N, C-alpha and C positions, 0 to 999 in steps of 0.2 A: 491272414491273406487279405481281409477286407481293409485293414489298415495300409497295406502295400498298395492295394488298388486305389485307395483314396489319395495316396501320396504320389504315385506315378501314373501317368496316363498310358494308354495302350502302346503308343510308340515307344516310350521309355521302357515299359515292361518287355516288349519284344527286344529292344536293344540289350537289356540286362541279360535276358535268356540267351541271346546269341553270344554275348560276351562270355557267359559262363562256359560255353563250349571250348574256350581256350584253356580251361582249367587242366593242368597237367597231372593232378593227383590221381591215384588209382590207375596208373599206366594210361592216362588220357581216356578215361572211361567216358567222360561227358562229350568227347569230340564228336561233332556233327558237321559234316562238310557243308551241307546246304545252308545251315544256320550261319556258318562263318562267311559264306558268300553273301548272305543277307546283311551281315554285320559290315562287310566291305561296301556294300551299297549305301550305307549310312554315310560314307566319305566319298561322295562323287568327285571332289577335287583331287583326291589321292589316288583313286582307281578308275581308269578309263574302262570303257566296255572291253576293249582288247585285253587290258590287264586283269579284268575280272575272269576272262577265259583262261588266262595263263595262271591266275591264282587257283582256279579250280583244279588245274592240272598239278600245280605245286602241292596243293593240299593233299591230293591222293598219295603222292610219293612221300611227302612229309610225314604223314600218319604212319606209313610203313617203317620209315627210317627212325622216328623218335621211339616207336614201340620196341624196336629191336636194339637200341643202344642202352647199354648198362648204366652209363653216366647219367641218363635221363629218367631212369626207372624210380628214383626216390625224390624227384622234384616236387615240391608241395605248393608252389604258387607261381604266378605269372612273372613276378619279378626275378625269382630264381631261374625260371625258365629262360628268360632273356639273357641272363648272365651265361648260362650254359650253352645257349645257341651261339653266343659270340665266341666263347672259349673253344667250341668245337668247330668253328668256322661255318656252321649251318646258316648263319645270317647271309653269307655270300651264296650259298647253294640255293636257299629259299628266300630271295629278297622280299617278295611280296608278302609272304607269310610272316616274316620278320617285321615288315612295315605294319601289318595288321596287329601284331602283338604289341608293338610300340605304341600304336594309336590307342589300344585298349588300356595301356599303362598311363597314358597322358590324360585321358578323360577325367579321372578322379581329381587330378591336380588342377586341371583347368576349371572344373566345376567348383571346387573348393575355393579357388582364387576369386572367382566371381561372387560366390556367396559370402566371402569375407569382405569384399568391397561393399556389397549391398548392406551388410551388417554394420560396417564402419559408417556408411552414410546415415543409416537409421539412428545410430548413436549420436552423430553430429546434429542431426535434425532434432532429436529429442532434447539435447542440451540447448540448442538455440531457441526452441519453443519454451523451454523452462525459463530461460533468460528473459525472453520477451514477456513472459507471464509475471516475473518479478518486478518489471519495470512499470 
């Protein structure tokens, strides 16, 4: 736990905890409506104050709906959940919940892309410094 605390600041830790509430395993055991509202607040350009209220309402109904559907009972990850939501047309029924799930899926890709860019820049700088040292 100490290593995680060293790696991630308090905001990042809260973000990851909130994101974990989307985990569909064990019939959505980790689902926490208030944490998902906090997760949506991390995206102010995607969720207006009015949409946050609508999201809260959608989350209540969504929870009951997904727990009662057999096709969603064995879902093991957020990616698989997204596919099943689209196949069952629940993305149209719960558009703000679906948006939140999509944003949660996009974050690791966006973070990895930025990290790769910085890693590439570091490699280029190292090569340039080594060349300058040789001359």
